C-alpha positions in Angstrom: -53.4 -2.9 -34.2 -56.3 -2.8 -31.8 -55.5 -2.7 -28.1 -56.6 -5.7 -26.0 -58.5 -5.4 -22.7 -56.1 -6.5 -20.0 -55.4 -7.0 -16.3 -52.0 -8.4 -17.0 -49.0 -7.8 -14.8 -45.5 -7.0 -15.8 -42.5 -7.1 -13.4 -39.7 -4.7 -14.5 -36.2 -4.9 -13.0 -34.4 -1.5 -13.3 -35.6 2.1 -12.6 -33.2 4.2 -14.6 -34.8 5.3 -17.9 -36.1 2.2 -19.8 -37.9 0.7 -16.8 -39.9 3.8 -15.8 -40.6 4.6 -19.5 -42.0 1.1 -20.0 -44.0 1.4 -16.7 -45.4 4.7 -18.0 -46.6 3.1 -21.3 -47.9 -0.2 -19.9 -49.7 1.2 -16.9 -51.4 3.8 -19.2 -52.7 0.8 -21.2 -54.2 -1.0 -18.4 -51.4 -3.2 -17.1 -50.4 -3.7 -13.5 -46.6 -2.9 -13.3 -44.1 -3.5 -10.5 -40.7 -1.9 -10.9 -37.7 -3.2 -8.9 -34.6 -1.3 -8.2 -31.6 -2.5 -6.3 -30.5 1.1 -5.3 -32.3 2.6 -2.3 -33.7 5.6 -4.2 -33.7 7.2 -7.6 -30.2 7.8 -8.9 -29.5 11.5 -9.8 -26.0 10.8 -11.1 -25.2 11.0 -14.8 -24.8 13.2 -17.8 -26.8 15.5 -20.0 -28.7 13.5 -22.6 -30.2 14.3 -26.0 -33.8 13.6 -26.9 -34.0 13.5 -30.7 -35.8 12.1 -33.7 -37.7 8.9 -32.8 -37.1 9.4 -29.1 -38.5 12.9 -29.3 -41.6 11.5 -31.1 -42.0 9.0 -28.3 -41.9 11.8 -25.7 -44.7 13.5 -27.7 -46.8 10.3 -27.7 -46.2 9.9 -24.0 -47.3 13.4 -23.3 -44.0 14.5 -21.7 -42.4 16.5 -24.4 -43.3 19.9 -22.9 -42.0 18.8 -19.5 -38.8 17.6 -21.0 -38.3 21.0 -22.8 -39.2 22.8 -19.6 -36.6 20.8 -17.7 -33.9 21.3 -20.3 -30.4 22.5 -19.5 -30.4 25.4 -22.0 -27.2 24.2 -23.5 -26.0 26.6 -26.3 -23.9 24.1 -28.2 -20.5 22.3 -28.2 -17.3 24.2 -27.8 -13.8 22.7 -28.0 -11.1 24.5 -26.0 -7.3 24.2 -25.6 -5.4 23.8 -22.3 -5.7 27.6 -21.7 -9.4 27.6 -22.3 -9.1 29.4 -25.7 -11.8 28.3 -28.2 -10.8 25.9 -31.0 -14.3 25.4 -32.5 -17.9 26.0 -31.7 -20.9 23.9 -33.0 -24.2 25.6 -32.0 -27.2 23.6 -30.6 -29.9 22.5 -33.0 -33.2 24.2 -33.2 -35.2 21.1 -34.2 -35.5 17.4 -33.6 -32.3 16.2 -35.2 -29.7 18.9 -36.0 -26.7 20.1 -34.0 -24.2 18.5 -31.7 -26.4 19.5 -28.8 -30.2 18.7 -29.1 -33.0 21.3 -28.7 -34.3 18.9 -26.1 -31.4 18.4 -23.7 -32.1 17.2 -20.2 -30.1 15.7 -17.3 -30.5 11.9 -17.2 -31.5 12.0 -13.5 -34.1 14.7 -14.3 -35.6 12.6 -17.0 -35.7 9.5 -14.7 -37.4 11.6 -12.0 -39.9 13.0 -14.5 -40.9 9.5 -15.6 -41.1 8.2 -12.0 -43.2 11.1 -10.9 -45.6 10.6 -13.8 -46.2 7.0 -12.8 -45.6 6.7 -9.0 -49.4 6.8 -8.3 -50.2 3.9 -10.5 -47.0 1.8 -10.5 -45.6 -0.3 -7.6 -42.0 0.9 -7.2 -39.9 -1.2 -4.9 -36.5 0.3 -4.2 -33.7 -1.5 -2.4 -35.0 -4.7 -3.9 -33.8 -7.2 -6.5 -34.6 -10.5 -8.0 -33.4 -13.7 -6.2 -35.1 -16.3 -8.4 -37.3 -16.9 -11.4 -39.7 -19.7 -12.3 -40.8 -19.3 -15.9 -43.9 -21.5 -16.7 -46.2 -21.8 -19.6 -49.1 -20.1 -17.6 -47.1 -17.3 -16.0 -43.8 -16.4 -14.3 -43.0 -16.3 -10.6 -40.4 -13.7 -9.5 -38.9 -14.3 -6.1 -37.5 -11.2 -4.5 -34.5 -10.9 -2.2 -36.8 -9.3 0.4 -38.9 -12.5 0.6 -41.9 -11.7 -1.6 -42.9 -13.7 -4.6 -44.6 -11.9 -7.5 -46.8 -13.6 -10.1 -46.7 -12.0 -13.5 -47.3 -12.4 -17.1 -43.9 -11.1 -18.2 -40.6 -10.2 -16.7 -38.7 -7.3 -18.2 -35.0 -7.0 -17.4 -34.2 -3.3 -17.9 -30.8 -3.3 -16.1 -27.4 -2.1 -17.2 -24.9 -3.5 -19.6 -23.5 -5.9 -17.0 -26.9 -7.1 -15.7 -26.7 -9.8 -13.1 -30.3 -10.9 -13.6 -29.7 -11.3 -17.4 -27.0 -13.8 -16.7 -29.5 -16.1 -14.9 -31.7 -16.4 -17.9 -29.6 -15.7 -21.1 -26.4 -17.5 -22.2 -26.0 -16.0 -25.7 -24.6 -12.7 -24.5 -21.4 -10.9 -25.5 -20.2 -7.9 -23.5 -17.5 -6.2 -25.5 -15.4 -3.9 -23.2 -14.4 -0.8 -25.2 -11.8 0.6 -22.9 -13.5 4.0 -22.7 -14.0 5.1 -19.0 -15.9 8.1 -17.8 -16.7 9.7 -14.5 -19.6 12.1 -14.2 -20.0 14.5 -11.3 -21.5 17.9 -10.5 -19.1 20.7 -9.6 -19.9 24.1 -8.0 -20.8 26.7 -10.6 -18.5 29.7 -11.0 -19.1 33.0 -12.8 -17.0 32.0 -15.9 -19.2 29.0 -16.5 -21.6 29.7 -19.4 -24.3 27.8 -21.4 -21.8 26.0 -23.7 -20.8 22.4 -23.4 -17.0 22.9 -23.3 -14.5 20.1 -24.0 -10.8 20.0 -23.7 -9.1 17.0 -25.2 -5.5 16.2 -24.2 -3.0 13.6 -25.4 -3.3 10.1 -23.9 -6.9 9.9 -25.1 -8.1 12.0 -22.2 -10.8 14.7 -22.1 -12.4 17.0 -19.6 -15.9 18.3 -20.2 -18.1 20.9 -18.5 -21.8 21.2 -19.3 -24.5 23.5 -17.9 -27.4 22.2 -15.9 -30.7 23.7 -14.7 -30.2 23.0 -11.0 -27.5 25.5 -10.1 -24.3 23.4 -10.7 -22.1 22.5 -13.6 -21.8 18.9 -14.9 -18.3 17.6 -15.3 -17.0 14.6 -17.2 -13.6 13.0 -17.1 -13.0 10.6 -20.0 -10.1 8.4 -20.8 -9.2 5.3 -22.7 -7.3 2.5 -20.9 -6.5 -1.1 -21.6 -6.9 -1.9 -17.8 -10.3 -3.7 -17.2 -12.3 -3.7 -14.0 -11.8 -0.1 -13.0 -15.6 0.4 -12.6 -15.6 -2.3 -9.9 -13.1 -0.5 -7.7 -14.3 1.3 -4.5 -14.8 5.0 -4.6 -11.4 5.9 -3.0 -9.6 3.8 -5.6 -11.4 5.3 -8.5 -10.6 8.8 -7.2 -7.0 7.8 -7.1 -7.1 6.5 -10.7 -8.7 9.8 -11.8 -6.2 12.0 -10.0 -3.2 10.1 -11.5 -4.7 10.1 -14.9 -5.7 13.8 -15.2 -2.9 15.4 -13.0 -1.2 17.2 -16.0 -4.2 17.8 -18.3 -4.6 21.4 -17.7 -7.7 23.7 -18.3 -10.3 22.9 -15.7 -9.0 19.4 -14.7 -7.7 20.5 -11.3 -11.1 22.1 -10.5 -12.9 18.9 -11.3 -10.4 16.7 -9.4 -10.8 18.9 -6.4 -14.5 18.2 -6.3 -14.2 14.5 -6.3 -13.9 14.1 -2.5 -17.3 15.7 -1.8 -19.3 15.3 -5.0 -21.4 12.2 -5.8 -20.0 10.8 -9.0 -20.8 8.0 -11.4 -17.9 6.0 -12.8 -18.5 3.7 -15.8 -16.6 1.6 -18.3 -18.5 1.6 -21.6 -19.4 -1.6 -23.2 -21.2 -2.9 -26.3 -23.7 -5.7 -25.6 -24.9 -8.2 -28.2 -27.5 -10.8 -27.4 -28.6 -13.5 -29.9 -32.3 -13.1 -29.0 -33.7 -10.6 -26.6 -36.4 -12.8 -25.1 -36.6 -16.3 -23.6 -40.0 -17.7 -22.4 -41.8 -14.9 -20.6 -38.6 -12.9 -20.0 -37.5 -10.1 -22.3 -34.5 -7.7 -22.2 -34.8 -3.9 -22.6 -32.3 -1.1 -22.7 -28.6 -1.5 -22.0 -29.2 -5.1 -20.8 -30.3 -5.9 -24.4 -28.2 -3.7 -26.5 -25.8 -1.2 -24.8 -24.3 0.6 -27.8 -21.2 2.1 -26.2 -19.9 5.6 -26.0 -21.9 7.7 -28.4 -24.9 8.9 -26.4 -27.5 6.4 -27.8 -28.6 4.8 -24.5 -31.5 7.2 -23.6 -32.9 7.3 -27.1 -32.8 3.5 -27.4 -34.4 3.1 -24.0 -37.3 5.4 -24.7 -38.0 4.0 -28.2 -37.6 0.4 -27.0 -40.0 1.0 -24.1 -42.6 2.5 -26.4 -42.4 -0.3 -28.9 -42.4 -3.1 -26.3 -45.4 -1.6 -24.5 -47.2 -1.1 -27.8 -46.7 -4.7 -28.9 -47.6 -6.2 -25.5 -50.8 -4.1 -25.2 -51.9 -5.0 -28.7 -51.4 -8.8 -28.6 -52.7 -11.7 -26.5 -49.5 -13.7 -27.2 -46.4 -12.5 -25.4 -44.2 -14.5 -27.8 -45.6 -12.7 -30.8 -45.2 -9.4 -29.0 -41.5 -10.1 -28.2 -40.9 -11.2 -31.8 -42.4 -8.0 -33.3 -40.5 -5.9 -30.7 -37.3 -7.3 -31.9 -38.2 -7.0 -35.5 -38.9 -3.3 -35.1 -35.9 -2.5 -32.8 -33.1 -4.5 -34.3 -32.3 -2.1 -37.3 -32.2 0.8 -34.9 -29.9 -1.0 -32.5 -27.7 -2.3 -35.3 -27.2 1.2 -36.6 -26.4 2.5 -33.1 -23.8 -0.3 -32.6 -22.2 0.2 -36.0 -19.9 3.0 -34.8 -16.5 1.4 -34.9 -13.5 1.6 -32.6 -11.7 3.7 -35.1 -14.3 6.5 -34.7 -14.0 6.3 -30.9 -10.2 6.6 -31.1 -10.5 9.5 -33.6 -12.7 11.3 -31.2 -10.2 10.6 -28.4 -6.7 10.9 -30.0 -3.7 9.5 -28.2 -0.8 11.4 -29.6 -0.1 15.1 -30.3 -0.2 14.5 -34.1 -3.7 13.0 -33.9 -4.8 15.8 -31.6 -3.5 18.4 -34.1 -5.4 16.8 -37.0 -8.5 16.7 -34.9 -8.2 20.4 -34.2 -7.8 21.3 -37.9 -10.9 19.3 -38.8 -12.9 20.9 -36.0 -11.8 24.4 -36.9 -12.8 23.8 -40.6 -16.1 22.3 -39.6 -17.0 25.2 -37.4 -16.2 27.8 -40.1 -18.0 26.0 -42.9 -21.6 25.7 -41.8 -24.0 23.4 -43.7 -21.2 21.5 -45.4 -20.6 17.7 -45.4 -17.6 18.2 -43.0 -19.8 20.1 -40.5 -22.5 17.4 -40.9 -19.9 14.6 -40.3 -18.5 16.2 -37.1 -22.0 16.8 -35.7 -23.1 13.2 -36.7 -20.3 11.6 -34.7 -21.2 13.9 -31.7 -24.7 12.7 -31.5 -26.7 9.3 -31.6 -28.4 8.0 -34.8 -31.8 9.4 -33.9 -34.1 8.5 -36.9 -33.2 5.0 -37.8 -36.6 3.5 -36.9 -40.1 4.0 -38.3 -42.3 4.0 -35.2 -45.5 1.9 -35.6 -48.8 3.6 -34.8 -50.0 2.3 -31.5 -53.4 3.2 -30.0 -53.1 6.1 -27.5 -53.4 5.3 -23.8 -56.8 5.1 -22.3 -57.4 7.8 -19.6 -59.5 5.3 -17.6 -56.4 3.1 -17.2 -54.6 5.7 -15.2 -55.5 4.4 -11.8 -53.4 4.5 -8.6 -51.8 1.4 -7.2 -52.1 1.1 -3.4 -48.7 0.6 -1.9 -46.8 2.0 -4.9 -43.5 3.8 -4.5 -42.5 1.9 -1.4 -39.0 2.5 -0.3 -38.8 6.2 -1.3 -41.0 7.8 1.3 -39.9 11.4 1.9 -38.3 11.8 -1.5 -39.2 15.0 -3.3 -41.5 14.7 -6.2 
């Protein structure tokens, strides 16, 4: 596919991973890009994420693989522990693109977002504390009215927001958001001498788990995970969420009290996982990307899907004059990858988070056997359900970015003055 000369403009709503990744790819191919983000600045909250398979290849093509590896957490692998902290099973990190419960390229989600932002801030117009107030989709272009009063004229609008995207609801009506009942709170806690380089997980009855993971910025990343039939917990205010977490994890043991004690001061991100299905990802000149299009739920696929989707969408838009044809091809390439990521059933989620003591005992037997028997189908199965499907898409060969296209955009990055690069 040959790349078309362009001065086209894309407006992207969302500055987590998918939005800045798409901005990186489009701006490097000659497009003007404006990225809108409702938050006042980049969000540092979130978990460690794996970069594997097709997503790792995208990082190579983007020229950020070395930076991702350099910014890695150095995680040694996944260790399951009991309520006293004794080891149940250890699954070492992989040493290549795909193997291991922990990837060779393991980075904090916030660090990856900042890396993408910093690589594009001189040529992309970032507008923080801003959101879309109205859309006028016409045959000759699309007008995007902003809450701050400006109107942007563009060739395409990309909604790269979360699973419960508000902007998506104004354009698409064939959307199903399946609430899975799995809730998680992510927060940094002060590092202590006994913290090591392993991702340690203690699973308790009641489908509850406490996890601690190393980072590369001097703290330890904690996660509190539980399954509940109650819906809407993610919409509660901070104090109410803290109360829910304290009641839920009061008797869990291991490091739960340490994590709960950090809740008052630490920034934390609370989420209820959901699976999103949309009949078609585009309508007119608007297209969905990332969790707004295909949130796959609780198994760590969001970052991989975001990176691969951004690369494919940019490649198709840059190589075609017709946005409709580009959107069609984008969907054709990405649907099998998304379908596989969304194929993990509720049974698997519940098996990974057993409710009763009998289920927990069975899980521990399986984990111990898998840890002892390296390179067996059982070990492979346990590792497979601990990581995203990373190689389910054959990436098309897109022309590399043109260095001449990497020009600065005056006024870019507005709203984040004074932030560290």
